[in-house]
Kinemage of the C-alpha trace (Angstrom):
@kinemage 1
@onewidth
@group {chain A} dominant
@subgroup {mainchain}
@vectorlist {calphas} color= white
{ca met a 1} P 9.109 0.803 -13.662
{ca ala a 2} L 7.458 3.803 -13.696
{ca ile a 3} L 5.808 6.378 -10.478
{ca gly a 4} L 3.464 9.441 -11.553
{ca phe a 5} L 1.871 11.848 -8.940
{ca asp a 6} L -1.460 13.224 -10.006
{ca ala a 7} L -1.476 16.226 -7.660
{ca ala a 8} L -5.286 17.344 -8.484
{ca ser a 9} L -6.292 13.507 -6.675
{ca ser a 10} L -3.387 13.370 -4.618
{ca thr a 11} L -2.730 9.755 -6.418
{ca val a 12} L 0.550 7.850 -7.083
{ca ile a 13} L 0.628 6.116 -10.273
{ca val a 14} L 2.593 3.088 -10.288
{ca gln a 15} L 3.166 1.021 -13.773
{ca gly a 16} L 5.379 -1.531 -14.864
{ca met a 17} L 7.433 -4.997 -13.148
{ca ala a 18} L 8.905 -6.186 -10.116
{ca asp a 19} L 10.312 -9.003 -9.465
{ca thr a 20} L 8.599 -10.214 -6.507
{ca gln a 21} L 5.371 -10.039 -4.908
{ca glu a 22} L 7.487 -8.686 -1.848
{ca thr a 23} L 9.162 -6.666 -3.797
{ca lys a 24} L 5.522 -4.921 -5.165
{ca glu a 25} L 4.361 -4.309 -1.777
{ca lys a 26} L 7.164 -2.832 -0.526
{ca ile a 27} L 6.911 -0.513 -3.543
{ca leu a 28} L 3.707 0.464 -3.178
{ca leu a 29} L 4.031 0.889 0.624
{ca cys a 30} L 6.480 3.096 0.289
{ca cys a 31} L 4.476 5.465 -2.274
{ca gly a 32} L 1.312 5.253 -0.073
{ca asn a 33} L 3.146 6.479 2.874
{ca ala a 34} L 4.705 9.413 1.300
{ca his a 35} L 3.391 12.921 2.602
{ca gly a 36} L 0.330 14.446 0.711
{ca val a 37} L -0.459 10.777 -0.971
{ca glu a 38} L -3.952 10.113 -0.512
{ca asn a 39} L -4.371 7.153 -3.173
{ca val a 40} L -1.892 4.586 -5.072
{ca glu a 41} L -2.838 3.468 -8.434
{ca asp a 42} L -1.123 -0.189 -8.300
{ca gln a 43} L -0.553 -0.876 -12.474
{ca leu a 44} L 2.108 -3.034 -11.255
{ca gly a 45} L 2.831 -6.611 -12.311
{ca val a 46} L 4.949 -9.339 -11.136
{ca thr a 47} L 7.202 -11.702 -12.904
{ca gln a 48} L 7.491 -14.443 -9.954
{ca ala a 49} L 3.657 -14.781 -8.947
{ca gly a 50} L 3.186 -14.910 -5.017
{ca val a 51} L 0.447 -14.390 -2.884
{ca glu a 52} L -2.223 -11.385 -3.350
{ca pro a 53} L -1.674 -8.800 -0.789
{ca gln a 54} L -4.600 -7.817 1.481
{ca phe a 55} L -4.559 -3.751 1.514
{ca tyr a 56} L -6.991 -2.029 4.354
{ca thr a 57} L -7.804 1.659 5.300
{ca val a 58} L -7.776 2.448 8.202
{ca val a 59} L -10.538 5.347 9.064
{ca ser a 60} L -12.569 6.394 11.738
{ca gly a 61} L -14.277 3.955 13.832
{ca ile a 62} L -12.558 0.975 12.580
{ca arg a 63} L -11.130 -0.773 16.101
{ca phe a 64} L -7.112 -1.751 15.447
{ca leu a 65} L -7.759 -5.450 17.010
{ca lys a 66} L -10.539 -6.200 14.393
{ca leu a 67} L -8.027 -5.457 11.579
{ca leu a 68} L -5.145 -7.983 13.765
{ca asn a 69} L -8.097 -10.826 14.118
{ca ser a 70} L -8.287 -10.912 10.497
{ca ser a 71} L -5.662 -12.654 7.697
{ca met a 72} L -3.144 -9.620 7.464
{ca val a 73} L 0.881 -10.044 7.090
{ca met a 74} L 3.027 -8.102 8.895
{ca pro a 75} L 4.265 -5.206 6.455
{ca met a 76} L 0.359 -4.491 6.159
{ca leu a 77} L 0.417 -4.010 10.174
{ca ile a 78} L 3.290 -1.214 9.967
{ca trp a 79} L 1.791 0.449 6.857
{ca val a 80} L -1.574 0.623 8.813
{ca phe a 81} L 0.164 2.067 11.821
{ca leu a 82} L 2.489 4.185 10.061
{ca lys a 83} L -0.596 5.749 7.585
{ca gln a 84} L -2.508 6.374 11.120
{ca thr a 85} L 0.453 7.872 13.080
{ca ser a 86} L 1.293 10.121 9.956
{ca arg a 87} L -2.162 12.132 9.714
């Protein structure tokens, strides 16, 4: 696995393979929550296939309750909360 950072675009690039979908999501969430990161470029594969995650970007004007009513998983709720409070 390789993780790189492009400072010009504030983008983390993640390449390689993760063992499970859960591990992949944790890696992407950790990278996206790092200070100074605006984008995560996901080039990460999974050895054991699982359900594909849904990621949401919280922008001004989006109501949190609207996101809660969608089919999100708990790690995504945590990511949204941390991303919003870290700004």
